C-alpha positions as CSV (number, residue, x, y, z in Angstrom):
1,X,129.7,13.0,35.1
2,X,126.9,15.5,35.5
3,X,124.5,14.7,38.4
4,X,121.5,17.0,38.7
5,X,119.6,17.0,41.9
6,X,116.4,19.0,41.5
7,X,115.2,19.3,37.9
8,X,111.8,20.4,36.9
9,X,111.2,17.2,35.1
10,X,113.0,14.1,34.0
11,X,113.6,13.7,30.3
12,X,114.0,10.3,28.7
13,X,114.0,9.0,25.1
14,X,110.5,10.4,24.7
15,X,112.1,13.9,24.5
16,X,114.3,12.9,21.6
17,X,111.6,13.4,19.0
18,X,110.3,9.8,18.8
19,X,107.1,10.5,20.6
20,X,105.5,12.9,23.1
21,X,106.2,12.6,26.8
22,X,103.6,10.0,27.8
23,X,105.1,7.8,30.6
24,X,104.8,9.2,34.1
25,X,106.4,7.9,37.3
26,X,106.0,9.3,40.8
27,X,107.0,7.8,44.1
28,X,104.1,8.9,46.3
29,X,106.2,8.1,49.4
30,X,108.7,5.6,50.6
31,X,109.9,4.4,54.0
32,X,109.0,2.3,57.0
33,X,105.6,4.1,57.4
34,X,104.4,3.6,53.8
35,X,105.4,2.9,50.2
36,X,103.5,3.5,47.0
37,X,104.5,4.4,43.4
38,X,102.4,5.6,40.5
39,X,103.3,4.4,37.0
40,X,101.1,5.7,34.2
41,X,100.8,6.0,30.4
42,X,98.0,7.6,28.4
43,X,96.2,4.2,28.4
44,X,97.2,2.5,31.7
45,X,97.5,3.6,35.4
46,X,99.1,1.4,38.0
47,X,99.7,1.7,41.7
48,X,102.8,-0.3,42.9
49,X,102.1,-1.1,46.6
50,X,99.6,0.9,48.7
51,X,101.3,1.4,52.0
52,X,99.3,4.5,52.9
53,X,95.7,4.9,53.9
54,X,93.1,5.5,51.1
55,X,92.8,9.1,52.2
56,X,96.5,9.7,52.2
57,X,97.0,8.0,48.9
58,X,94.4,10.1,47.2
59,X,95.8,13.3,48.8
60,X,99.3,12.5,47.5
61,X,98.0,11.8,44.0
62,X,96.1,15.1,44.1
63,X,99.3,16.9,45.3
64,X,101.1,16.0,42.1
65,X,98.1,16.7,39.8
66,X,97.1,13.1,39.3
67,X,93.5,11.7,39.4
68,X,92.5,9.4,42.2
69,X,90.5,7.1,40.0
70,X,90.5,4.9,37.0
71,X,93.3,2.6,38.0
72,X,93.9,-0.4,35.8
73,X,95.6,-2.4,38.5
74,X,97.3,-2.5,41.9
75,X,100.6,-4.4,42.0
76,X,101.9,-5.8,45.3
77,X,105.5,-6.6,46.1
78,X,105.0,-8.3,49.6
79,X,102.7,-8.4,52.6
80,X,104.5,-6.1,55.1
81,X,102.1,-3.4,56.3
82,X,104.1,-0.5,54.9
83,X,103.3,-1.9,51.5
84,X,99.7,-3.0,51.9
85,X,98.2,-0.7,54.6
86,X,95.7,0.8,52.3
87,X,95.0,-2.2,50.1
88,X,91.8,-3.5,51.7
89,X,90.1,-0.1,51.8
90,X,91.3,0.9,48.3
91,X,90.1,-2.4,46.9
92,X,86.6,-1.5,48.0
93,X,86.6,2.1,46.9
94,X,84.8,3.1,43.7
95,X,88.0,4.6,42.4
96,X,89.6,1.2,42.3
97,X,86.7,-1.1,42.2
98,X,87.1,-3.6,39.4
99,X,90.9,-3.0,39.2
100,X,92.6,-6.3,39.8
101,X,95.2,-6.7,42.5
102,X,98.2,-8.5,41.1
103,X,100.0,-10.5,43.8
104,X,101.7,-13.8,44.1
105,X,100.2,-16.8,46.0
106,X,102.3,-16.8,49.1
107,X,101.9,-13.1,49.6
108,X,98.2,-13.4,49.2
109,X,98.0,-16.2,51.7
110,X,100.1,-14.1,54.2
111,X,97.4,-11.4,54.2
112,X,94.8,-12.2,56.8
113,X,91.9,-11.4,54.5
114,X,93.7,-12.5,51.3
115,X,91.8,-15.7,50.6
116,X,88.5,-13.9,50.8
117,X,89.3,-11.2,48.3
118,X,87.8,-11.6,44.8
119,X,90.0,-9.0,43.1
120,X,93.3,-10.8,43.3
121,X,95.1,-11.9,40.1
122,X,97.9,-14.3,40.9
123,X,101.4,-14.1,39.2
124,X,104.5,-16.2,39.7
125,X,107.9,-14.5,40.2
126,X,109.9,-14.6,37.0
127,X,106.8,-14.8,34.8
128,X,105.9,-11.6,32.8
129,X,102.4,-10.4,32.5
130,X,100.8,-7.3,30.9
131,X,98.4,-4.7,32.1
132,X,97.2,-2.4,29.3
133,X,100.3,-1.3,27.5
134,X,102.7,-2.0,30.4
135,X,104.7,-5.2,30.6
136,X,105.5,-6.2,34.2
137,X,108.3,-8.5,35.2
138,X,108.2,-9.6,38.9
139,X,111.5,-11.0,40.2
140,X,112.5,-12.6,43.5
141,X,114.4,-10.5,46.1
142,X,115.9,-11.5,49.5
143,X,113.7,-10.1,52.2
144,X,112.0,-11.5,55.3
145,X,108.6,-11.9,53.8
146,X,106.6,-14.8,52.4
147,X,107.6,-14.4,48.7
148,X,108.9,-10.9,48.1
149,X,109.5,-9.5,44.7
150,X,110.7,-6.3,43.0
151,X,109.4,-5.2,39.6
152,X,110.6,-4.1,36.2
153,X,108.0,-2.2,34.0
154,X,108.4,-1.8,30.3
155,X,106.3,0.4,28.1
156,X,106.9,2.5,24.9
157,X,110.6,1.7,25.0
158,X,111.0,2.9,28.6
159,X,112.2,0.6,31.3
160,X,111.4,1.3,35.0
161,X,112.8,-0.6,38.0
162,X,111.2,-0.5,41.4
163,X,113.6,-2.3,43.8
164,X,113.3,-1.9,47.6
165,X,113.2,-4.2,50.6
166,X,116.2,-6.5,50.0
167,X,119.1,-7.4,52.2
168,X,121.7,-7.8,49.4
169,X,121.8,-7.5,45.6
170,X,121.9,-10.8,43.8
171,X,122.8,-11.2,40.2
172,X,119.1,-11.6,39.3
173,X,118.4,-8.1,40.5
174,X,121.4,-6.6,38.6
175,X,120.2,-8.3,35.4
176,X,116.7,-7.0,35.7
177,X,117.6,-3.4,36.3
178,X,120.0,-3.3,33.3
179,X,118.8,-0.7,30.8
180,X,116.2,0.9,33.0
181,X,115.6,4.6,32.2
182,X,114.2,5.2,35.7
183,X,115.5,3.2,38.6
184,X,113.9,3.4,42.1
185,X,116.4,1.7,44.4
186,X,116.7,1.2,48.1
187,X,119.3,3.0,50.2
188,X,117.8,2.3,53.6
189,X,120.4,2.9,56.4
190,X,123.8,4.2,57.4
191,X,125.5,1.3,59.2
192,X,127.0,3.5,61.9
193,X,123.7,5.3,62.6
194,X,122.0,1.9,62.8
195,X,124.5,0.5,65.2
196,X,124.2,3.3,67.7
197,X,120.6,4.1,67.0
198,X,117.5,3.4,69.1
199,X,116.4,0.0,67.7
200,X,116.6,-3.2,69.8
201,X,119.6,-5.3,68.9
202,X,117.4,-8.0,67.4
203,X,115.8,-5.5,65.0
204,X,119.3,-4.1,64.1
205,X,120.4,-7.7,63.3
206,X,117.3,-8.1,61.1
207,X,117.9,-4.9,59.2
208,X,121.5,-5.7,58.6
209,X,120.9,-9.3,57.6
210,X,120.8,-10.7,54.1
211,X,117.0,-10.7,54.3
212,X,116.8,-7.1,55.7
213,X,117.5,-3.8,54.0
214,X,120.3,-2.3,51.9
215,X,122.7,0.0,53.5
216,X,124.0,3.2,51.8
217,X,127.3,1.3,51.5
218,X,125.7,-1.7,49.7
219,X,123.8,0.6,47.3
220,X,127.0,2.7,46.7
221,X,128.9,-0.5,45.8
222,X,126.2,-1.4,43.3
223,X,126.3,2.0,41.8
224,X,130.1,2.0,41.5
225,X,130.6,-1.6,40.3
226,X,127.5,-2.9,38.7
227,X,125.1,0.0,37.7
228,X,125.2,0.2,33.9
229,X,124.7,4.0,33.9
230,X,121.7,3.8,31.5
231,X,119.2,5.4,33.9
232,X,118.4,9.1,33.4
233,X,116.5,9.2,36.7
234,X,117.8,7.5,39.9
235,X,115.6,7.6,43.0
236,X,117.0,6.5,46.3
237,X,114.1,5.0,48.2
238,X,113.1,3.5,51.6
239,X,115.4,5.7,53.6
240,X,115.2,5.1,57.3
241,X,114.0,8.1,59.3
242,X,115.9,6.8,62.4
243,X,119.0,5.3,60.9
244,X,119.8,7.4,57.9
245,X,120.0,11.0,56.8
246,X,119.1,12.2,53.3
247,X,122.4,14.0,52.8
248,X,124.4,10.9,53.9
249,X,122.5,8.8,51.4
250,X,122.9,11.4,48.7
251,X,126.6,11.9,49.1
252,X,127.2,8.1,49.3
253,X,125.5,7.7,45.9
254,X,127.2,10.8,44.4
255,X,130.7,9.6,45.3
256,X,129.9,6.1,43.9
257,X,128.6,7.6,40.7
258,X,131.5,9.9,40.0
259,X,133.3,8.9,36.8
260,X,130.6,6.5,35.7
261,X,129.5,6.8,32.1
262,X,125.9,8.0,31.7
263,X,123.8,9.4,28.9
264,X,124.8,12.7,27.5
265,X,122.1,14.7,29.3
266,X,123.3,13.5,32.7
267,X,121.8,11.6,35.6
268,X,119.0,13.1,37.7
269,X,119.4,12.0,41.3
270,X,116.4,12.2,43.7
271,X,115.6,11.0,47.2
272,X,112.2,9.6,47.9
273,X,110.6,11.0,51.1
274,X,108.3,9.4,53.6
275,X,106.3,12.6,54.0
276,X,105.8,13.9,50.4
277,X,105.8,12.6,46.8
278,X,108.7,13.1,44.4
279,X,108.2,15.1,41.3
280,X,106.4,13.4,38.4
281,X,109.1,12.0,36.1
282,X,108.0,12.2,32.5
283,X,109.5,10.2,29.7
């Protein structure tokens, strides 16, 4: 199996002559200090989580050549600060004013100012909804938050999975990421690094629990045993800066993927960073 690590761009079915490259995905940053992802078509622009300040979010968008205005929606996975840090200020900014914030009820209620906000549109986990030309499927994940979800996005025949902040991988998650062309998936920590690392034991227990975060080993087992091989872009996300190393996460995934069937043009493997955006993946 061919695994490419640093391509100029990611090619999906849009490159096969059916239509022009018109779906763009960029992980603006991912980790315990902030998470946000841009998903855009020619008609619709979404931010998935806004864990950075407004200023930093706009700077990262500019760094990848994307406008910092005209968003159609902000979509929130859960209430932890590394996913909503910039939400209140962005919701008041003219760039996002009028853009609804899609969130579930328990997550809204867990945000101190949530009940006062007028921009919230409520969804229920498991129930699809549409923003512009993007269909969004939120689904429940096991994490220590009020009602955490991951997302699948479908548009123009392209499936995109954004799955982080979960302690294990239930069948529901495996089902929803099947057939994704781009999969952003957690590989948070190396178990040995976590065990000997600086965190207090209670925090280590939380991270390792079934409502914590996925280890490199857990993600590798998924890639080896349950990943369907359909994705042309795989982004390992939410890597711990204290309890992981990019090369450990990368090699764990590469070893798991060896021998798996993938599309003819190979699989592009990327690691999301806390400090800088990924390339813009175009389909």
